[in-house]
C-alpha positions as CSV (number, residue, x, y, z in Angstrom):
1,M,-25.3,30.3,1.7
2,D,-28.1,28.7,3.7
3,V,-27.3,25.4,5.3
4,T,-30.2,23.2,6.4
5,L,-30.3,20.3,8.8
6,A,-30.7,18.1,5.7
7,D,-27.4,19.5,4.4
8,I,-25.6,18.8,7.7
9,V,-26.9,15.2,7.9
10,A,-26.2,14.5,4.3
11,L,-22.6,15.9,4.6
12,A,-22.0,13.9,7.7
13,L,-23.1,10.7,6.0
14,R,-20.9,11.6,3.0
15,A,-17.9,12.0,5.2
16,A,-18.6,8.7,7.0
17,S,-19.2,7.0,3.6
18,F,-15.9,8.3,2.3
19,A,-14.1,6.9,5.3
20,A,-15.6,3.5,5.2
21,V,-15.4,3.2,1.4
22,L,-11.7,4.3,1.2
23,Q,-10.8,2.0,4.1
24,A,-12.5,-0.9,2.4
25,A,-10.7,-0.2,-0.9
26,G,-7.3,0.3,0.8
27,L,-7.3,-3.0,2.6
28,P,-6.7,-5.2,-0.5
29,L,-4.0,-2.7,-1.6
30,F,-2.3,-3.0,1.7
31,L,-2.5,-6.8,1.6
32,A,-1.1,-6.9,-1.9
33,L,2.0,-5.1,-0.7
34,C,2.4,-6.6,2.8
35,G,0.2,-9.6,3.1
36,A,2.6,-12.4,2.2
37,E,4.3,-12.6,5.7
38,L,1.1,-12.2,7.8
39,R,0.1,-15.1,10.0
40,R,-1.5,-14.3,13.3
41,S,-3.2,-11.1,11.9
42,A,-4.8,-12.8,8.8
43,R,-8.1,-13.7,10.5
44,P,-8.5,-10.4,12.4
45,L,-7.8,-8.5,9.2
46,A,-10.4,-10.5,7.3
47,T,-13.0,-9.8,10.0
48,F,-12.2,-6.1,9.9
49,G,-12.5,-6.2,6.1
50,V,-16.0,-7.7,6.2
51,R,-17.1,-5.2,8.8
52,V,-15.8,-2.1,7.1
53,T,-16.8,-3.1,3.6
54,S,-20.3,-3.9,4.8
55,A,-20.4,-0.5,6.5
56,G,-19.3,1.1,3.3
57,L,-22.2,-0.6,1.4
58,V,-24.8,0.5,3.9
59,L,-23.5,4.1,4.1
60,A,-23.3,4.4,0.3
61,L,-26.9,3.3,0.0
62,V,-28.1,5.7,2.8
63,Q,-26.1,8.6,1.4
64,Q,-27.8,8.0,-2.0
65,A,-31.2,7.8,-0.4
66,I,-30.8,11.1,1.6
67,E,-29.4,13.2,-1.2
68,P,-32.9,14.3,-2.5
69,A,-33.4,15.9,1.0
70,R,-30.7,18.4,0.1
71,L,-32.4,19.3,-3.1
72,V,-35.6,20.4,-1.4
73,G,-34.1,21.5,1.9
74,S,-36.1,19.0,4.1
75,F,-36.2,15.3,4.8
76,G,-39.4,15.0,3.0
77,G,-37.4,14.8,-0.2
78,V,-36.3,11.3,0.8
79,F,-39.8,10.0,0.1
80,D,-40.2,11.8,-3.2
81,T,-40.0,9.0,-5.7
82,S,-39.6,11.4,-8.7
83,L,-36.6,13.0,-7.1
84,Q,-35.1,9.6,-6.2
85,A,-35.6,8.5,-9.8
86,M,-34.0,11.7,-11.2
87,L,-31.0,11.3,-8.9
88,L,-30.5,7.6,-9.8
89,Q,-30.4,8.7,-13.5
90,S,-27.8,11.4,-12.8
91,S,-24.0,11.2,-12.4
92,V,-24.6,10.8,-8.7
93,G,-26.6,7.6,-9.3
94,A,-24.0,6.3,-11.7
95,A,-21.2,6.9,-9.2
96,T,-23.1,5.2,-6.4
97,G,-23.8,2.2,-8.7
98,V,-20.2,1.8,-9.6
99,R,-19.2,2.2,-5.9
100,L,-21.6,-0.4,-4.8
101,A,-20.4,-2.8,-7.4
102,G,-16.8,-2.3,-6.3
103,L,-17.7,-2.8,-2.7
104,A,-19.6,-6.0,-3.6
105,L,-16.5,-7.3,-5.3
106,L,-14.4,-6.4,-2.2
107,L,-16.8,-8.2,0.0
108,L,-16.8,-11.3,-2.3
109,R,-13.0,-11.2,-2.2
110,L,-13.0,-11.7,1.5
111,H,-14.8,-15.1,1.1
112,I,-12.6,-16.4,-1.7
113,G,-8.9,-17.4,-1.6
114,G,-6.1,-17.6,-4.0
115,R,-5.4,-15.6,-7.2
116,V,-9.1,-15.0,-7.8
117,A,-9.3,-13.0,-4.5
118,T,-6.4,-10.9,-5.7
119,W,-8.1,-10.0,-8.9
120,L,-11.4,-9.3,-7.2
121,G,-9.6,-7.0,-4.8
122,A,-7.9,-5.1,-7.6
123,L,-11.2,-4.8,-9.6
124,G,-13.2,-3.8,-6.5
125,A,-10.6,-1.1,-5.5
126,A,-10.5,0.2,-9.1
127,A,-14.3,0.5,-9.2
128,V,-14.4,2.3,-5.9
129,V,-11.7,4.8,-7.0
130,G,-13.3,5.2,-10.4
131,S,-16.7,6.1,-8.8
132,F,-15.2,9.3,-7.4
133,T,-14.3,10.4,-10.9
134,L,-17.9,10.2,-12.1
135,M,-19.3,13.0,-10.0
136,G,-18.2,16.3,-8.4
137,H,-16.3,19.4,-9.6
138,T,-13.9,17.5,-12.0
139,T,-16.9,16.4,-14.2
140,S,-17.8,20.0,-15.0
141,H,-14.4,21.3,-15.9
142,E,-12.0,20.8,-18.8
143,P,-9.8,18.9,-19.6
144,R,-12.1,16.2,-18.3
145,W,-9.7,13.3,-19.0
146,A,-6.8,14.9,-17.2
147,L,-8.9,15.9,-14.2
148,A,-10.3,12.3,-13.9
149,A,-6.8,10.8,-14.1
150,L,-5.4,13.2,-11.5
151,L,-8.3,12.5,-9.2
152,A,-7.9,8.7,-9.7
153,V,-4.2,9.0,-8.7
154,H,-5.1,11.2,-5.7
155,I,-7.9,8.9,-4.4
156,S,-5.9,5.7,-5.0
157,V,-2.9,6.8,-2.9
158,I,-5.2,8.2,-0.2
159,A,-7.1,4.8,-0.1
160,L,-3.8,2.9,0.2
161,W,-2.5,5.2,3.0
162,F,-5.8,5.5,4.9
163,G,-6.7,1.8,4.3
164,A,-3.4,0.6,5.8
165,L,-3.6,2.4,9.1
166,V,-6.1,0.1,11.0
167,P,-4.5,-3.0,9.4
168,L,-1.1,-1.9,10.6
169,R,-2.5,-1.4,14.1
170,I,-3.8,-5.0,13.9
171,V,-0.5,-6.3,12.6
172,V,1.5,-4.5,15.3
173,A,-0.8,-5.9,18.1
174,T,-1.0,-9.5,16.9
175,E,2.2,-10.4,15.0
176,E,5.6,-11.3,16.4
177,P,7.7,-8.1,16.8
178,D,10.1,-9.0,14.0
179,V,7.3,-9.7,11.6
180,A,5.5,-6.5,12.6
181,A,8.7,-4.4,12.2
182,M,9.2,-5.9,8.7
183,V,5.7,-5.1,7.6
184,V,5.8,-1.6,8.9
185,K,9.2,-1.1,7.1
186,R,7.9,-2.5,3.8
187,F,4.7,-0.4,3.9
188,S,6.7,2.8,4.9
189,R,9.0,2.3,1.9
190,W,6.1,2.2,-0.5
191,A,4.5,5.1,1.3
192,V,7.6,7.3,0.9
193,R,7.4,6.7,-2.9
194,L,3.7,7.1,-3.3
195,V,2.4,9.6,-0.8
196,P,4.0,12.6,-2.5
197,L,1.6,11.9,-5.4
198,I,-1.3,13.0,-3.2
199,L,0.2,16.5,-3.0
200,V,1.3,16.6,-6.7
201,A,-2.1,15.5,-8.0
202,G,-3.9,17.7,-5.5
203,V,-2.0,20.8,-6.5
204,L,-2.6,20.1,-10.2
205,L,-6.3,19.6,-9.6
206,A,-6.5,22.9,-7.7
207,A,-4.6,24.6,-10.6
208,F,-7.2,23.3,-13.1
209,L,-10.2,24.0,-10.9
210,L,-9.5,27.4,-9.4
211,P,-10.1,30.4,-11.7
212,G,-7.0,32.2,-10.5
213,I,-4.6,32.8,-7.6
214,R,-7.0,35.1,-5.9
215,S,-9.4,32.2,-5.6
216,V,-7.2,30.9,-2.8
217,G,-8.9,33.4,-0.5
218,T,-12.4,32.1,-1.3
219,P,-14.2,29.6,0.9
220,F,-13.3,26.9,-1.6
221,G,-9.7,27.9,-1.7
222,L,-9.4,28.2,2.0
223,T,-10.8,24.7,2.4
224,L,-8.1,23.4,0.1
225,V,-5.5,25.2,2.2
226,A,-7.0,23.4,5.3
227,K,-6.6,20.1,3.5
228,L,-3.0,20.9,2.7
229,G,-2.3,21.7,6.3
230,G,-3.7,18.3,7.4
231,F,-1.5,16.7,4.8
232,V,1.6,18.4,6.1
233,V,0.8,17.2,9.6
234,L,0.3,13.6,8.3
235,L,3.7,13.7,6.7
236,G,5.2,14.4,10.1
237,F,3.5,11.3,11.6
238,G,4.5,9.2,8.6
239,A,8.2,10.3,8.9
240,A,8.1,9.4,12.6
241,N,6.7,6.0,11.9
242,Y,9.3,5.3,9.2
243,W,12.4,6.6,10.9
244,L,11.7,6.3,14.7
245,L,8.8,4.2,15.8
246,G,8.8,1.4,13.2
247,P,12.5,0.4,13.7
248,R,11.9,0.1,17.5
249,L,9.3,-2.6,17.2
250,A,11.7,-5.5,17.0
251,T,13.5,-4.5,20.2
252,G,11.3,-1.9,22.0
253,G,8.8,-4.2,23.6
254,R,5.3,-3.1,24.5
255,A,6.3,0.6,24.8
256,A,7.2,0.6,21.1
257,V,4.0,-1.1,20.2
258,R,1.9,1.4,22.2
259,A,3.8,4.4,20.7
260,L,3.3,3.2,17.1
261,R,-0.4,2.3,17.6
262,L,-1.0,5.8,19.1
263,S,0.8,7.4,16.0
264,L,-1.3,5.3,13.6
265,T,-4.5,6.2,15.5
266,S,-3.6,9.9,15.3
267,E,-3.0,9.6,11.5
268,W,-6.4,7.9,11.1
269,L,-8.2,10.7,13.0
270,I,-6.5,13.4,11.0
271,I,-7.4,11.7,7.7
272,V,-11.0,11.4,8.9
273,F,-10.9,15.2,9.6
274,V,-9.6,15.8,6.1
275,L,-12.4,13.6,4.7
276,M,-14.9,15.7,6.6
277,I,-13.4,18.8,4.9
278,T,-13.6,17.1,1.6
279,A,-17.3,16.3,2.2
280,V,-17.9,20.0,2.7
281,L,-15.7,21.0,-0.3
282,T,-17.6,18.7,-2.7
283,G,-21.0,19.1,-1.2
284,L,-21.4,22.9,-0.5
285,L,-18.6,24.8,-2.1
286,S,-17.7,25.6,-5.7
287,P,-14.4,26.7,-7.2
288,A,-16.2,29.7,-8.7
289,S,-17.6,30.8,-5.3
Protein backbone atom coordinates (compact mmCIF):
# COMPACT_ATOMS: atom_id res chain seq x y z
CA MET A 1 0.00 0.00 0.00
CA ASP A 2 1.54 3.29 -1.15
CA VAL A 3 0.92 6.24 1.16
CA THR A 4 1.38 9.69 -0.35
CA LEU A 5 1.93 13.04 1.32
CA ALA A 6 -1.66 13.86 0.40
CA ASP A 7 -2.80 10.78 2.36
CA ILE A 8 -0.79 11.83 5.42
CA VAL A 9 -2.11 15.39 5.40
CA ALA A 10 -5.70 14.25 4.78
CA LEU A 11 -5.55 11.67 7.59
CA ALA A 12 -4.04 14.22 9.99
CA LEU A 13 -6.87 16.60 9.17
CA ARG A 14 -9.38 13.80 9.62
CA ALA A 15 -8.02 13.01 13.09
CA ALA A 16 -8.05 16.71 14.07
CA SER A 17 -11.58 17.04 12.71
CA PHE A 18 -12.74 13.98 14.67
CA ALA A 19 -11.30 15.48 17.87
CA ALA A 20 -12.87 18.92 17.42
CA VAL A 21 -16.24 17.61 16.22
CA LEU A 22 -16.63 15.05 19.01
CA GLN A 23 -15.51 17.61 21.58
CA ALA A 24 -18.13 20.05 20.29
CA ALA A 25 -20.87 17.39 20.29
CA GLY A 26 -19.93 16.16 23.76
CA LEU A 27 -20.12 19.55 25.48
CA PRO A 28 -23.94 19.90 25.40
CA LEU A 29 -24.25 16.28 26.53
CA PHE A 30 -22.00 17.04 29.51
CA LEU A 31 -23.97 20.19 30.34
CA ALA A 32 -27.26 18.28 30.15
CA LEU A 33 -25.95 15.91 32.82
CA CYS A 34 -23.95 18.27 35.02
CA GLY A 35 -24.70 21.86 34.07
CA ALA A 36 -27.41 22.73 36.59
CA GLU A 37 -25.01 23.45 39.48
CA LEU A 38 -22.34 25.33 37.50
CA ARG A 39 -21.78 28.99 38.32
CA ARG A 40 -18.23 30.26 37.93
CA SER A 41 -17.43 27.93 35.04
CA ALA A 42 -20.48 28.79 32.92
CA ARG A 43 -18.81 31.59 30.97
CA PRO A 44 -15.45 29.81 30.42
CA LEU A 45 -17.35 26.75 29.20
CA ALA A 46 -19.36 28.86 26.76
CA THR A 47 -16.15 30.45 25.43
CA PHE A 48 -14.55 27.05 25.03
CA GLY A 49 -17.67 25.78 23.27
CA VAL A 50 -17.60 28.60 20.70
CA ARG A 51 -13.91 28.00 19.99
CA VAL A 52 -14.03 24.22 19.64
CA THR A 53 -17.26 24.23 17.60
CA SER A 54 -15.85 26.87 15.26
CA ALA A 55 -12.69 24.79 14.91
CA GLY A 56 -14.84 21.77 14.10
CA LEU A 57 -16.64 23.68 11.36
CA VAL A 58 -13.39 24.86 9.78
CA LEU A 59 -11.72 21.45 10.00
CA ALA A 60 -14.75 19.66 8.53
CA LEU A 61 -14.73 22.05 5.56
CA VAL A 62 -10.98 21.71 5.02
CA GLN A 63 -11.15 17.93 5.33
CA GLN A 64 -13.88 17.82 2.67
CA ALA A 65 -11.87 20.10 0.38
CA ILE A 66 -8.67 18.05 0.57
CA GLU A 67 -10.22 14.61 0.07
CA PRO A 68 -9.90 14.78 -3.77
CA ALA A 69 -6.12 15.02 -3.30
CA ARG A 70 -6.19 11.47 -1.95
CA LEU A 71 -8.03 10.23 -5.02
CA VAL A 72 -5.30 11.40 -7.41
CA GLY A 73 -2.33 11.15 -5.04
CA SER A 74 -1.39 14.85 -5.19
CA PHE A 75 -2.64 18.19 -3.92
CA GLY A 76 -3.60 19.14 -7.46
CA GLY A 77 -6.82 17.20 -6.87
CA VAL A 78 -7.98 19.96 -4.52
CA PHE A 79 -8.39 22.27 -7.51
CA ASP A 80 -10.15 19.71 -9.72
CA THR A 81 -13.75 20.94 -9.78
CA SER A 82 -15.08 17.72 -11.29
CA LEU A 83 -13.61 15.66 -8.44
CA GLN A 84 -14.92 18.12 -5.88
CA ALA A 85 -18.40 17.90 -7.41
CA MET A 86 -18.26 14.09 -7.49
CA LEU A 87 -17.23 13.98 -3.83
CA LEU A 88 -19.97 16.38 -2.78
CA GLN A 89 -22.53 14.05 -4.39
CA SER A 90 -21.11 10.97 -2.63
CA SER A 91 -21.70 9.62 0.85
CA VAL A 92 -18.68 11.63 2.00
CA GLY A 93 -20.37 14.84 0.89
CA ALA A 94 -23.64 13.84 2.56
CA ALA A 95 -21.83 13.07 5.82
CA THR A 96 -20.00 16.40 5.73
CA GLY A 97 -23.24 18.27 5.04
CA VAL A 98 -25.03 16.68 8.00
CA ARG A 99 -21.97 17.25 10.21
CA LEU A 100 -21.77 20.94 9.28
CA ALA A 101 -25.49 21.37 9.95
CA GLY A 102 -25.06 19.76 13.37
CA LEU A 103 -22.12 21.99 14.23
CA ALA A 104 -24.06 25.06 13.10
CA LEU A 105 -26.87 24.10 15.50
CA LEU A 106 -24.34 23.61 18.29
CA LEU A 107 -22.83 27.02 17.60
CA LEU A 108 -26.28 28.63 17.55
CA ARG A 109 -27.08 26.93 20.85
CA LEU A 110 -24.21 28.77 22.54
CA HIS A 111 -25.86 32.12 21.76
CA ILE A 112 -29.37 31.16 22.90
CA GLY A 113 -30.57 30.40 26.41
CA GLY A 114 -33.34 28.36 27.96
CA ARG A 115 -35.06 25.24 26.71
CA VAL A 116 -34.45 26.14 23.08
CA ALA A 117 -30.69 25.86 23.70
CA THR A 118 -31.20 22.39 25.17
CA TRP A 119 -33.11 21.21 22.10
CA LEU A 120 -30.60 22.76 19.73
CA GLY A 121 -27.79 21.01 21.61
CA ALA A 122 -29.57 17.67 21.40
CA LEU A 123 -30.34 18.06 17.69
CA GLY A 124 -26.83 19.28 16.90
CA ALA A 125 -25.17 16.43 18.78
CA ALA A 126 -27.51 13.90 17.11
CA ALA A 127 -26.65 15.28 13.66
CA VAL A 128 -22.92 15.10 14.35
CA VAL A 129 -23.19 11.52 15.59
CA GLY A 130 -25.46 10.57 12.70
CA SER A 131 -22.98 11.95 10.17
CA PHE A 132 -20.50 9.23 11.12
CA THR A 133 -23.03 6.54 10.12
CA LEU A 134 -23.34 7.91 6.56
CA MET A 135 -19.84 6.96 5.45
CA GLY A 136 -17.13 4.43 6.14
CA HIS A 137 -16.97 0.65 6.41
CA THR A 138 -20.39 0.26 8.05
CA THR A 139 -22.12 1.59 4.92
CA SER A 140 -20.79 -1.24 2.73
CA HIS A 141 -21.62 -4.18 4.99
CA GLU A 142 -24.82 -5.88 6.11
CA PRO A 143 -26.94 -5.64 8.16
CA ARG A 144 -26.71 -1.92 7.46
CA TRP A 145 -29.29 -0.85 10.07
CA ALA A 146 -27.60 -2.80 12.87
CA LEU A 147 -24.15 -1.46 12.01
CA ALA A 148 -25.47 2.11 11.89
CA ALA A 149 -27.16 1.70 15.29
CA LEU A 150 -24.06 0.18 16.88
CA LEU A 151 -21.84 2.90 15.44
CA ALA A 152 -24.24 5.61 16.67
CA VAL A 153 -24.09 4.19 20.22
CA HIS A 154 -20.30 3.84 20.00
CA ILE A 155 -19.80 7.44 18.79
CA SER A 156 -22.37 8.94 21.19
CA VAL A 157 -20.69 7.59 24.31
CA ILE A 158 -17.23 8.49 23.01
CA ALA A 159 -18.48 12.05 22.38
CA LEU A 160 -19.87 12.27 25.91
CA TRP A 161 -16.67 10.94 27.48
CA PHE A 162 -14.24 12.89 25.33
CA GLY A 163 -16.41 15.99 25.31
CA ALA A 164 -16.49 16.09 29.11
CA LEU A 165 -12.73 16.03 29.76
CA VAL A 166 -11.85 19.66 29.00
CA PRO A 167 -15.08 20.95 30.60
CA LEU A 168 -14.26 18.94 33.74
CA ARG A 169 -10.79 20.54 33.83
CA ILE A 170 -12.44 23.95 33.59
CA VAL A 171 -14.94 23.08 36.33
CA VAL A 172 -12.23 21.77 38.66
CA ALA A 173 -10.14 24.93 38.12
CA THR A 174 -12.93 27.49 38.56
CA GLU A 175 -15.71 26.14 40.78
CA GLU A 176 -15.70 25.86 44.56
CA PRO A 177 -14.19 22.53 45.71
CA ASP A 178 -17.50 21.11 46.92
CA VAL A 179 -19.26 21.99 43.64
CA ALA A 180 -16.41 20.57 41.56
CA ALA A 181 -16.40 17.36 43.62
CA MET A 182 -20.16 17.00 43.14
CA VAL A 183 -19.92 17.51 39.36
CA VAL A 184 -17.06 15.02 39.01
CA LYS A 185 -19.00 12.49 41.08
CA ARG A 186 -22.17 12.94 39.02
CA PHE A 187 -20.39 12.61 35.72
CA SER A 188 -18.41 9.59 36.94
CA ARG A 189 -21.62 7.83 37.93
CA TRP A 190 -23.01 8.29 34.43
CA ALA A 191 -19.69 7.27 32.88
CA VAL A 192 -19.62 4.01 34.85
CA ARG A 193 -23.00 3.13 33.34
CA LEU A 194 -22.39 4.29 29.78
CA VAL A 195 -18.70 3.78 28.97
CA PRO A 196 -18.96 -0.05 28.82
CA LEU A 197 -21.26 0.48 25.83
CA ILE A 198 -18.20 1.68 23.87
CA LEU A 199 -16.61 -1.75 24.28
CA VAL A 200 -19.82 -3.69 23.67
CA ALA A 201 -20.69 -1.76 20.51
CA GLY A 202 -17.07 -1.86 19.31
CA VAL A 203 -16.78 -5.62 19.73
CA LEU A 204 -20.08 -6.19 17.92
CA LEU A 205 -19.00 -3.90 15.08
CA ALA A 206 -15.74 -5.84 14.75
CA ALA A 207 -17.66 -9.12 14.72
CA PHE A 208 -19.80 -7.88 11.83
CA LEU A 209 -16.97 -6.28 9.86
CA LEU A 210 -14.16 -8.82 10.18
CA PRO A 211 -14.47 -11.86 7.86
CA GLY A 212 -13.22 -14.25 10.54
CA ILE A 213 -11.06 -14.67 13.64
CA ARG A 214 -7.91 -14.84 11.53
CA SER A 215 -8.58 -11.27 10.42
CA VAL A 216 -7.42 -10.10 13.84
CA GLY A 217 -3.88 -10.58 12.54
CA THR A 218 -4.42 -8.29 9.53
CA PRO A 219 -3.48 -4.58 9.62
CA PHE A 220 -7.15 -3.71 10.12
CA GLY A 221 -7.51 -6.23 12.96
CA LEU A 222 -4.29 -5.14 14.66
CA THR A 223 -5.44 -1.53 14.53
CA LEU A 224 -8.64 -2.58 16.29
CA VAL A 225 -6.54 -4.31 18.94
CA ALA A 226 -4.54 -1.09 19.41
CA LYS A 227 -7.80 0.80 19.93
CA LEU A 228 -8.86 -1.79 22.49
CA GLY A 229 -5.57 -1.34 24.34
CA GLY A 230 -6.13 2.41 24.50
CA PHE A 231 -9.63 1.82 25.84
CA VAL A 232 -8.33 -0.41 28.64
CA VAL A 233 -5.82 2.25 29.69
CA LEU A 234 -8.59 4.85 29.69
CA LEU A 235 -10.69 2.68 31.97
CA GLY A 236 -7.84 2.78 34.48
CA PHE A 237 -7.79 6.57 34.46
CA GLY A 238 -11.56 6.71 34.75
CA ALA A 239 -11.52 4.36 37.75
CA ALA A 240 -8.85 6.49 39.44
CA ASN A 241 -10.93 9.63 38.90
CA TYR A 242 -14.07 7.99 40.28
CA TRP A 243 -12.65 6.21 43.30
CA LEU A 244 -9.58 8.27 44.26
CA LEU A 245 -9.07 11.69 42.72
CA GLY A 246 -12.65 12.96 42.50
CA PRO A 247 -13.56 12.37 46.18
CA ARG A 248 -10.40 14.22 47.28
CA LEU A 249 -11.44 17.48 45.62
CA ALA A 250 -13.60 18.69 48.50
CA THR A 251 -10.81 18.40 51.08
CA GLY A 252 -7.56 17.86 49.20
CA GLY A 253 -6.78 21.47 48.25
CA ARG A 254 -4.67 22.46 45.26
CA ALA A 255 -2.81 19.14 45.21
CA ALA A 256 -6.07 17.29 44.57
CA VAL A 257 -6.99 19.75 41.81
CA ARG A 258 -3.62 19.34 40.11
CA ALA A 259 -3.80 15.54 40.31
CA LEU A 260 -7.26 15.38 38.77
CA ARG A 261 -6.45 17.90 36.04
CA LEU A 262 -3.35 15.86 35.14
CA SER A 263 -5.44 12.70 34.97
CA LEU A 264 -8.05 14.39 32.76
CA THR A 265 -5.32 15.71 30.46
CA SER A 266 -3.85 12.21 30.17
CA GLU A 267 -7.26 10.79 29.26
CA TRP A 268 -7.72 13.51 26.63
CA LEU A 269 -4.34 12.76 25.03
CA ILE A 270 -5.01 9.01 24.95
CA ILE A 271 -8.39 9.53 23.28
CA VAL A 272 -6.77 11.82 20.70
CA PHE A 273 -4.29 9.02 20.00
CA VAL A 274 -7.19 6.58 19.57
CA LEU A 275 -8.85 9.04 17.19
CA MET A 276 -5.63 9.14 15.17
CA ILE A 277 -5.76 5.35 14.94
CA THR A 278 -9.41 5.61 13.87
CA ALA A 279 -8.48 8.05 11.11
CA VAL A 280 -6.00 5.51 9.74
CA LEU A 281 -8.47 2.67 10.21
CA THR A 282 -11.24 4.42 8.27
CA GLY A 283 -9.00 6.12 5.73
CA LEU A 284 -6.46 3.51 4.67
CA LEU A 285 -7.43 0.05 5.87
CA SER A 286 -10.23 -2.34 5.01
CA PRO A 287 -11.68 -5.27 6.99
CA ALA A 288 -10.94 -7.46 3.96
CA SER A 289 -7.24 -6.47 3.82
